[in-house]
C-alpha positions in Angstrom: 69.8 212.8 -104.4 70.1 216.6 -104.6 73.8 216.3 -105.7 72.9 213.8 -108.5 70.1 216.1 -109.8 72.5 219.0 -109.7 74.9 217.0 -111.8 72.1 216.3 -114.3 71.7 220.0 -114.8 75.3 220.2 -116.2 74.3 218.0 -119.1 70.6 217.4 -119.6 71.0 215.6 -123.0 73.6 212.8 -122.8 72.0 209.5 -122.0 73.8 206.9 -119.8 75.9 204.3 -121.6 76.2 200.6 -120.9 72.6 200.3 -119.7 71.4 196.8 -118.8 68.4 196.2 -120.9 66.9 193.5 -118.6 64.3 195.4 -116.6 63.4 192.4 -114.3 67.0 192.4 -113.0 67.0 196.1 -112.2 63.7 196.8 -110.5 65.1 197.1 -107.0 62.2 196.8 -104.4 59.6 196.6 -107.2 61.0 193.2 -108.5 58.7 191.1 -106.2 55.6 192.9 -107.6 56.2 191.9 -111.2 53.7 189.5 -112.6 50.0 188.8 -112.6 48.1 188.9 -109.3 44.7 188.2 -107.8 43.3 189.6 -104.6 40.1 188.3 -103.0 40.1 190.0 -99.6 40.0 193.6 -100.6 38.3 196.2 -98.4 37.3 199.7 -99.5 35.9 202.3 -97.1 34.3 205.1 -99.1 32.1 208.1 -98.4 28.3 208.0 -98.8 25.6 210.5 -97.8 24.6 208.3 -94.9 28.2 207.9 -93.7 31.2 205.6 -94.4 30.5 202.4 -96.4 32.7 199.3 -96.2 32.8 197.3 -99.4 34.5 194.0 -100.1 36.1 193.5 -103.5 38.2 191.2 -105.6 40.8 192.3 -108.1 43.1 191.3 -110.9 46.4 193.3 -111.1 48.9 192.9 -113.9 52.4 194.5 -113.7 54.6 193.9 -116.7 58.2 195.2 -117.2 58.8 197.9 -119.8 62.1 198.7 -121.6 64.5 201.0 -119.7 63.5 204.7 -119.9 65.8 207.7 -120.1 65.3 211.4 -119.6 68.7 212.5 -120.9 71.0 211.2 -118.1 68.2 210.0 -115.9 67.6 206.2 -116.0 64.3 204.6 -114.9 63.2 200.9 -114.9 59.5 200.2 -114.5 56.4 198.1 -114.6 53.3 199.0 -116.6 50.2 198.0 -114.6 46.4 197.5 -114.9 44.2 197.0 -111.9 40.6 195.9 -112.4 38.3 195.5 -109.4 34.8 194.1 -109.0 32.4 193.4 -106.2 32.3 189.7 -105.2 30.2 187.7 -107.5 29.7 190.6 -110.0 31.2 191.5 -113.4 30.5 195.3 -113.5 33.7 197.3 -113.0 33.9 198.7 -109.4 37.3 200.4 -110.0 39.8 200.5 -112.9 43.3 202.0 -112.8 46.3 202.1 -115.1 49.8 203.5 -114.8 53.4 202.8 -114.1 55.6 201.8 -111.1 59.1 203.2 -111.7 62.4 202.7 -110.0 65.4 205.1 -110.3 68.5 203.1 -109.1 70.7 206.1 -108.9 68.6 207.8 -106.3 66.5 205.0 -104.7 63.4 206.8 -105.9 60.1 204.9 -106.5 57.3 206.6 -108.5 53.8 205.4 -109.0 51.7 207.1 -111.7 47.9 206.4 -111.7 45.0 207.3 -113.9 41.3 206.4 -113.3 38.4 206.8 -115.8 36.6 209.3 -113.7 38.8 212.1 -114.7 41.7 212.0 -112.2 45.4 211.3 -112.3 48.3 211.4 -109.8 52.0 210.8 -109.3 53.3 209.6 -106.0 56.9 209.3 -104.8 58.9 207.6 -102.1 62.4 206.3 -101.5 63.7 202.9 -100.5 66.7 200.6 -100.5 66.9 198.1 -103.5 66.0 195.2 -101.2 63.4 197.0 -99.1 60.3 194.9 -98.0 58.3 198.0 -97.1 58.0 201.4 -98.7 55.5 204.2 -98.8 54.7 206.8 -101.6 52.8 210.1 -101.3 51.2 212.5 -103.8 50.0 215.9 -102.7 47.5 218.2 -104.3 48.9 221.6 -105.4 52.4 220.4 -106.2 53.8 220.6 -109.8 55.9 217.5 -109.1 54.3 214.4 -107.5 50.9 216.0 -107.5 47.2 215.3 -108.1 45.0 216.5 -110.9 41.2 216.1 -111.0 38.3 217.1 -113.2 36.3 220.2 -112.1 33.5 218.2 -110.5 35.8 216.1 -108.4 37.9 219.1 -107.5 34.8 220.9 -106.1 32.8 218.1 -104.6 35.3 215.4 -103.6 38.7 217.2 -103.6 41.7 214.9 -103.2 44.3 216.6 -100.9 46.6 213.6 -100.5 47.1 210.1 -101.8 49.3 207.7 -99.8 50.1 204.0 -100.5 52.2 201.6 -98.4 53.5 198.4 -99.9 54.6 195.4 -97.9 56.4 192.5 -99.5 55.7 189.2 -97.6 58.0 186.3 -97.2 55.4 183.9 -98.6 55.6 185.5 -102.1 52.5 187.6 -101.6 52.4 191.4 -101.2 50.0 193.8 -99.8 49.0 197.4 -100.2 47.3 199.9 -97.9 46.0 203.1 -99.4 44.6 206.3 -97.8 43.2 209.0 -100.0 42.3 212.1 -98.0 39.2 213.7 -99.5 37.8 217.1 -98.7 34.1 216.5 -99.3 32.0 219.6 -100.1 30.3 220.9 -96.9 31.9 218.2 -94.7 35.0 217.4 -92.8 38.0 215.6 -94.4 37.4 211.9 -95.1 40.0 209.1 -95.1 39.0 206.9 -98.1 40.9 203.6 -97.6 41.6 200.6 -99.7 43.7 197.5 -98.8 44.3 194.0 -100.1 46.8 191.1 -100.2 47.7 189.8 -103.6 48.6 186.2 -104.7 50.6 185.5 -107.8 48.7 183.7 -110.6 51.1 184.4 -113.5 54.8 185.3 -114.1 55.9 188.5 -115.8 56.9 188.6 -119.5 60.4 190.0 -120.0 60.5 193.4 -121.6 61.0 193.6 -125.4 64.7 194.3 -125.7 65.5 191.7 -123.0 63.8 188.8 -124.9 65.8 186.5 -127.2 65.2 187.3 -130.8 65.6 184.8 -133.6 67.9 185.9 -136.4 66.0 186.9 -139.6 
């Protein structure tokens, strides 16, 4: 990976040629995650004044392919996602998250970006083989690459020091995630805030724009 990034520095402007425009064919280990999913067995362990609280949840997660992205010579394929979570039997939002899952074929790098509407964003990174069934990504507070950024209240009261997510692709077509967010709660010891769920496909992905057949005008 280092050698490739060093080669990028020699010419940071020229984009790759002959790029395959079909994102679904070039997502590497992210390919099984493309589509629309539902999870009904989610568990969230979160901090409360009285101690850890375990909360069940249900979710809808949509991951749709985007057109290939270039940063000069760097080429990324990806999925735009929206995760919406509620408590069982309720309609009020319990958690909402948007972002991208990205795959860089040249380096085997996976990136997840995430933003939540409580004033926090992060970028996590990991590496994997194109056919990997398990992979893990990490974001760390204080880094200028693959870091975590929070609003002042969260930084002071519920500081996030690390975000870690492990993905497992199952043989039955489902996939699962297991997240641990390490919080430094003001006046207390570090807290491992965990979330996990297994997702079942309820809809197929829509091919990215430039990969769709277009009628002649």
